[in-house]
N, C-alpha and C positions, 0 to 999 in steps of 0.2 A: 934214910930209913932208920928211925930211932925206935928201938924196942924197949918197952918198959920192963922193970925187973920181973914182973909176973909173966911177961911174954918173952923172956930171954931164951931164945932157941939155940943158944951156943952149943949145948950138949947134943941137941937134935941134929945140928949141922955136922958135928963131928961124926956121929953115928951113921948119918945118911951118907956122908962121903966115904966112910969105910965100907958100908954095905954095898954101895955102887961098885967100888973097886973089887971087893971080895966076890960079889955075885958074878961079875963079868969074868973074873979069873977062873971061877968054878964053872962058868957057862950054865949057871943055875939062877933062875929068877924067882925062886921060892921066897915068899915074904915081901917081895918088892911092892906088890899091890897094896898091902896094908900100910906100908910106909908112905907111898904116894898119896893114898887117901888122907892120911894124917896131914901131909903137907898141903894138900888142896884146901883143907879146912883152915889151916893156919894162915896160908897166904891170901886166902879170899878176904881176910880182914883188912887188907891193905889195897887201896885203889890202884897204886902203882904196880902191884904184883898180880892183879886179876888175870892178865894175859898169861902169866906163868902158870897160875892155877888152872886156867882153861887148857893150856897145853899139857899139863900133867893129867888132866881128865882124859884127853885124847890118847896120851901115852898108856894110861890104864886100859883103855879100850883096845889099843893095838896089842898090848901084852896079852889080854884075854883072848884076842883073835889070833895070837901068835903070828902077827904080820911083821916079819923081820925088817922089811924095807921101811915100813912106816915107823917102827920102833927106832931104827937108826936115825931117820930124818928128824923125828921129834926129839930124840936125845941130843942131837947136834944143835937144834934150835934152842932147847932148854939150857944147854951149856952156855950158849951165847947170851941168852936172856938173863941167866943167873949171874954171869960174870958182869954184865951191864948193871944189874941190880946192886951189885957190891959197891958201885960208885956212889950210891946214895946212902950207903950204910956208914957206920963209924967204928973206928978202933978194931978190936978183936972180931966183932961181928963181920966187918967188911972183909977181913982176911979170910974168915971161915966161909963166907958166902962165895968169895972169889975161888977158894979152893974147891968148893962143891961144883961151881961152874966148870972148872977145869976137869974135875973128875967125870962130870957128865959128858963133856966133849971127848975126853979120852975113851970113855966107855962106848960112845957111839962109834968111834973108829974101830975099837976092838970087836964090838958086836958085828960090825959090817963084814968082818972076816968069816964069821960063821952063820950069819943070818941068811 
C-alpha cells in the first residue's frame, strides 16, 4: 500500500489510534462515527482495503444501533484486517497502520467488558 503525498494519511492514523484508545477509556463513543465515515471514504479508494471499508460501515451501523456484541466483534475483525493491511504498507505508514490495528483489537477487548 503506497500512499502518494496528497494521500498521506499518517496524521489521520495517529489521531484515529489516539481517539480509539481515549474513547474506550472514557467509555464514550462521541465523534467516532464521523471519524469512521472519513476512513470509509479514504479506504474505499484502494481495492485491497474495500473489505475494511465495508466492515467500517457495518461498525457505524452497530454503533448507531448500540449493539455492543456486534461492535466488539467488528472491532476485533477490523483490528485483524488492519494489522494485515500493514504488511502491504511501507515505512512509517506500515508502523502506524499496525499500531491502529492493535488499538482496534485492544479496544474490542476493553469494550467487551462493558458492552
